[in-house]
C-alpha positions in Angstrom: 30.2 -5.6 -12.3 28.0 -8.1 -10.6 26.5 -11.1 -12.4 23.2 -10.2 -10.6 21.3 -7.6 -12.7 19.5 -6.3 -9.6 22.6 -5.7 -7.6 24.4 -4.3 -10.7 21.7 -1.7 -11.0 22.1 -0.7 -7.4 25.9 -0.6 -7.6 25.7 1.7 -10.6 23.4 4.0 -8.7 25.8 4.0 -5.7 28.8 4.8 -7.9 26.9 7.6 -9.6 25.8 9.0 -6.2 29.4 9.1 -5.1 30.3 11.4 -8.0 27.0 13.4 -7.7 27.9 14.2 -4.1 30.6 16.5 -5.3 28.7 18.1 -8.2 28.2 21.8 -8.0 24.9 23.5 -7.6 25.1 24.8 -11.1 25.6 21.3 -12.5 22.7 19.9 -10.6 20.5 22.8 -11.5 21.4 22.2 -15.2 20.3 18.6 -14.9 17.0 19.6 -13.2 16.3 22.2 -16.0 16.9 19.4 -18.6 14.5 17.2 -16.7 11.8 19.9 -16.7 12.3 20.6 -20.4 12.4 16.8 -21.1 9.0 16.4 -19.5 7.5 19.3 -21.3 8.8 18.1 -24.6 7.5 14.6 -24.1 4.0 15.1 -22.9 2.4 13.0 -25.7 4.8 10.1 -25.0 4.2 10.2 -21.2 0.4 10.5 -21.6 0.3 7.5 -24.0 2.2 5.4 -21.5 0.0 6.6 -18.7 -3.1 5.7 -20.7 -1.9 2.1 -20.8 -1.5 2.1 -17.1 -5.0 3.5 -16.6 -6.6 1.0 -18.9 -4.9 -1.9 -17.0 -5.9 -0.2 -13.7 -9.5 -0.1 -14.6 -9.5 -3.7 -15.8 -7.9 -4.8 -12.5 -10.4 -2.9 -10.4 -8.4 0.0 -9.0 -10.5 2.4 -7.0 -11.3 5.8 -8.3 -9.0 7.3 -5.7 -6.0 5.3 -7.0 -6.9 5.9 -10.6 -6.9 9.7 -9.8 -3.4 9.3 -8.3 -2.3 7.3 -11.2 -3.4 9.8 -13.8 -0.9 12.0 -15.7 -2.5 14.4 -18.1 -1.0 17.4 -19.8 -1.8 19.8 -17.0 -0.3 17.6 -14.3 2.9 17.0 -16.4 3.4 20.8 -16.8 2.8 21.0 -13.0 5.6 18.4 -12.5 7.9 20.4 -14.7 7.1 23.6 -12.7 7.8 21.7 -9.5 11.2 20.7 -10.8 12.0 24.3 -11.6 10.9 25.3 -8.1 13.6 22.9 -6.8 16.1 24.6 -9.0 15.3 27.9 -7.2 15.9 26.5 -3.8 19.3 26.7 -2.0 21.6 23.7 -2.4 21.7 22.1 1.1 24.9 20.2 0.5 27.8 21.8 2.4 25.6 24.1 4.5 27.3 24.6 7.9 24.9 24.0 10.8 27.2 24.8 13.7 30.8 25.0 14.5 33.4 26.3 17.0 37.1 26.6 17.8 38.1 24.5 20.7 40.5 25.7 23.5 43.3 23.7 21.9 42.8 25.5 18.5 41.1 22.7 16.7 38.2 23.9 14.5 35.1 21.8 14.2 32.1 22.3 12.0 28.9 20.3 11.2 27.9 20.3 7.6 25.1 18.8 5.5 26.0 15.9 3.3 23.9 13.6 1.0 22.6 10.3 2.4 24.1 8.5 -0.6 21.4 6.4 -2.2 17.7 6.9 -1.4 15.3 4.1 -2.1 11.6 4.6 -2.6 8.8 2.1 -2.7 5.4 3.6 -3.8 2.3 2.6 -5.7 0.1 4.2 -8.4 1.9 7.6 -8.0 4.0 8.3 -11.1 4.4 12.0 -10.1 6.5 10.7 -7.2 9.0 9.4 -9.7 9.8 12.9 -10.7 9.5 14.5 -7.3 11.9 12.1 -5.6 14.4 12.1 -8.6 14.5 15.9 -8.5 14.9 16.2 -4.8 17.5 13.4 -4.7 19.5 15.0 -7.5 19.5 18.5 -6.0 20.6 17.0 -2.6 23.4 15.0 -4.2 21.8 11.6 -3.8 21.2 8.7 -6.1 17.7 7.3 -6.2 16.5 3.7 -6.7 12.7 3.7 -7.4 10.1 0.9 -7.1 7.0 2.5 -8.4 4.8 -0.5 -8.6 3.0 -2.5 -11.3 0.1 -0.1 -11.6 2.3 2.7 -13.0 5.0 0.6 -14.7 4.6 2.1 -18.2 4.5 5.7 -16.9 7.4 5.2 -14.6 9.5 3.5 -17.3 9.2 6.5 -19.7 9.7 9.1 -16.9 12.9 7.4 -15.7 14.2 7.2 -19.2 13.6 10.9 -19.6 15.3 11.7 -16.3 18.3 9.6 -17.1 18.7 11.1 -20.6 18.4 14.6 -19.1 21.1 14.0 -16.4 23.5 12.4 -18.9 22.9 15.3 -21.4 24.5 17.8 -19.1 27.5 15.7 -18.3 26.4 14.0 -15.0 25.9 10.3 -14.6 22.4 9.2 -15.6 22.8 6.0 -13.5 22.1 8.2 -10.5 18.4 7.4 -11.0 17.3 3.8 -11.4 14.1 1.9 -11.4 13.7 -1.7 -10.3 10.1 -2.0 -11.5 11.0 -4.8 -13.9 12.0 -7.0 -11.0 8.4 -7.0 -9.7 7.6 -7.9 -6.1 10.9 -9.6 -5.7 12.5 -6.3 -6.6 10.6 -4.5 -3.8 11.6 -7.3 -1.3 15.3 -7.1 -2.4 15.3 -3.3 -2.2 14.1 -3.6 1.5 17.1 -5.9 2.1 19.7 -3.9 0.2 21.6 -2.7 3.2 25.0 -1.5 2.0 23.6 -0.5 -1.4 20.8 1.8 -0.2 21.2 4.2 2.7 17.6 5.0 3.5 14.3 3.7 2.2 11.1 5.8 2.0 7.7 4.0 1.5 4.7 5.9 0.1 1.3 4.4 -0.3 -1.3 2.4 1.6 -1.1 1.7 5.3 -0.4 -2.0 4.4 2.5 -1.1 2.1 4.1 1.2 4.7 3.7 -1.4 7.5 5.3 -4.1 5.3 8.3 -1.9 4.5 8.7 -0.8 8.2 8.5 -4.4 9.5 10.5 -6.2 6.8 13.2 -3.7 5.8 16.8 -4.1 7.0 17.5 -0.7 5.3 16.8 2.3 7.6 13.3 3.6 6.9 11.7 7.0 7.1 8.1 6.2 7.7 5.4 8.1 5.9 1.9 7.6 7.2 -1.6 7.3 6.1 -3.8 10.3 6.8 -6.8 9.9 9.1 -7.0 13.7 9.2 -9.4 15.6 11.4 -11.0 19.1 11.3 -12.4 20.3 14.6 -15.0 23.2 14.3 -14.9 24.9 17.7 -17.8 26.7 19.4 -16.5 30.1 18.3 -15.8 29.2 14.7 -16.8 31.7 12.0 -19.5 30.1 9.9 -18.1 31.1 6.4 -14.6 30.2 7.4 -15.6 26.8 8.8 -17.6 25.9 5.7 -14.9 27.0 3.3 -12.1 25.1 5.2 -14.1 21.9 5.6 -15.3 21.8 2.0 -11.8 22.3 0.7 -10.2 19.9 3.1 -12.6 17.1 2.0 -13.4 17.7 -1.6 -10.5 19.5 -3.2 -8.7 16.2 -3.9 -10.2 13.4 -1.7 -7.8 10.7 -2.9 -4.7 12.2 -1.2 -3.4 11.8 2.3 -3.9 15.3 3.5 -7.7 15.2 2.7 -9.9 15.4 5.8 -11.6 12.1 6.8 -13.3 13.1 10.1 -15.3 16.3 11.0 -15.7 17.1 14.7 -18.1 19.8 15.7 -18.4 21.4 19.1 -21.9 21.0 20.5 -22.3 24.8 21.0 -21.7 25.3 17.3 -23.7 22.2 16.1 -27.2 23.8 15.9 -25.7 26.8 14.1 -23.2 25.1 11.7 -23.8 21.4 11.4 -26.8 21.6 9.0 -25.0 24.0 6.7 -21.7 22.0 6.8 -23.6 18.8 6.1 -25.6 20.3 3.2 -22.5 21.8 1.6 -20.7 18.4 1.7 -23.7 16.4 0.6 -24.2 18.8 -2.3 -20.6 18.1 -3.3 -21.3 14.4 -3.4 -19.7 13.5 0.0 -21.3 10.5 1.8 -21.5 11.4 5.5 -21.6 9.0 8.4 -22.6 10.1 11.9 -23.6 8.7 15.3 -27.2 8.9 16.5 -26.7 12.3 18.2 -25.1 13.8 15.1 -27.8 12.4 12.8 -30.4 14.1 14.9 -28.9 17.5 14.1 -28.5 17.2 10.4 -30.2 15.4 7.5 -28.7 13.1 5.0 -26.2 11.2 7.3 -25.9 7.4 7.4 -25.1 5.6 10.6 -21.4 5.5 11.6 -19.6 2.4 12.7 -16.5 2.2 14.9 -14.6 1.6 11.6 -15.7 5.0 10.3 -13.2 6.7 12.6 -10.5 4.2 11.8 -10.6 4.5 8.0 -8.7 6.6 5.6 -11.4 6.7 2.9 -9.4 8.5 0.2 -12.8 9.1 -1.4 -15.9 11.4 -1.0 -16.7 9.9 2.3 -16.5 11.4 5.8 -17.3 10.7 9.4 -19.0 13.4 11.4 -19.3 13.6 15.2 -20.5 16.2 17.7 -18.3 16.6 20.7 -19.0 18.3 24.0 -15.7 20.1 24.4 -12.2 20.8 23.1 -11.0 18.1 25.5 -13.3 15.6 23.9 -12.1 16.6 20.4 -8.5 16.2 21.6 -9.3 12.8 23.1 -10.9 11.6 19.8 -7.9 12.8 17.8 -5.5 11.2 20.2 -7.3 7.8 19.8 -7.8 7.7 16.0 -5.2 10.0 14.5 -2.4 8.7 12.3 -0.3 11.7 13.4 -0.4 13.3 9.9 -2.4 16.5 10.0 -5.1 18.0 12.2 -6.9 21.4 12.0 -9.0 23.5 14.3 -11.4 26.2 13.1 -11.8 28.7 15.9 -11.8 32.4 16.9 -10.7 31.5 20.5 -7.0 32.3 20.9 -6.6 30.1 24.0 -8.3 27.1 22.3 -6.1 27.6 19.2 -2.9 27.6 21.4 -4.1 24.5 23.3 -4.8 22.7 20.0 -1.4 23.6 18.6 0.4 22.5 21.8 -1.5 19.3 22.7 -2.1 17.6 19.3 0.8 15.3 18.6 0.8 15.2 14.8 3.4 16.1 12.1 1.4 19.2 11.1 -1.1 21.0 13.3 -3.2 23.9 11.8 -5.4 26.8 12.9 -8.0 28.2 10.5 -6.5 26.6 7.4 -7.3 23.7 5.1 -5.4 20.5 5.7 -4.7 20.4 2.0 -1.8 22.7 2.7 0.2 19.9 4.2 2.3 19.5 1.1 6.0 20.0 0.2 5.1 22.3 -2.7 2.8 24.4 -0.6 5.4 24.7 2.1 7.9 26.0 -0.4 10.0 22.9 -0.8 9.3 22.7 -4.6 8.3 19.0 -4.2 8.3 16.4 -1.5 9.6 12.9 -1.0 6.7 12.2 1.3 5.1 13.3 4.6 6.9 11.7 7.5 4.7 10.8 10.5 7.6 9.5 12.6 9.7 11.6 15.0 13.2 10.5 14.2 15.3 12.5 11.6 12.3 14.1 9.8 8.7 14.9 10.5 6.1 16.4 8.1 6.7 17.2 4.4 10.2 16.2 3.4 12.2 18.3 1.0 15.8 18.8 0.3 17.1 19.2 3.8 15.4 16.0 4.9 17.4 14.1 2.3 20.6 15.0 3.9 22.6 13.8 6.9 25.5 15.6 8.5 29.2 15.0 9.2 31.7 16.8 11.3 34.8 18.4 9.8 37.8 18.8 12.1 40.7 20.9 11.2 43.8 20.9 13.3 47.4 22.0 13.2 49.2 19.0 14.8 47.2 18.8 18.1 47.4 15.5 20.0 45.3 14.3 22.9 
């Protein structure tokens, strides 16, 4: 055991992960059911801890968007328990054979999925992530070391205690899930430098947090990205479909990364649709910003700045621009997108196919709300995050994205 409390915690997570890697699916599912039941049985305890975080957050000036992400009420906690049970229902990825063959010399080779080992996560004001990552890490045979940030410290402390108790209660090692919140900013910095203890690090949060982790970490990072998300309403778009999708994409939950931030409208649909789209959004309390051309076609818009197109508002705010063509919409998206999610509303098959082929983002949609970019909605049960990079994983990350592979070679005395 190390004399360093921080490294001791990481060492215990690593040792627990080594044992967890060989646990059966039934054992891991039993632990997940215990976690779900533990959350449901401790709603008042978690809500009370969360209330302390919310009070401190308001006093420190957290935005409404961050306060919304920070909130855990009874409904959300039952939703988290349901998400854990959805993970139970998913196939165990560990040991899945991806490909294999028998060589001419009789050697048999196969590539199988294996856990990473220890997954680290740095996030802020998102206590739901504590449960999501712990559940996915457990099912995929990984340990998890969590830095959930000061804003959610009380909520995360209680949740990690519940998770550890649940895992231990079914005979697995509760040390598989650890929090380093008590070590503060230094803990986050050390987690980024914990190569040899942590196998992969996943940041979730603001663009600033993600950039810091990517630039400073010596641990391999799977980069999740901010969401400057676009919806393009094409000339052929059905009016009712366009209004429903845009309204949902912007207002369903504006504080999350898959909420739309920019609305692009084809000029041939602008006279027909823009006034209705603008009124619908304004009636829902959305502040709209448009260039001079756009403001001439709809009432209630404020002037847009260059920063409008570069901002992830995470609030009831949205930039609106009229474009002359699909090509101009694609060029705008190429310039300002964070490669998260983009959507087109169209009845033109060729334009839909071009949009799908030419937009270079993790998720590209036709005639659907951007709010569907989500691990739960994709059938993953939960998600570790939404990767906007191209190596290893891209888009919502679930169980399979928390595994690596290794090659198994079986011979009968062959030599080269």
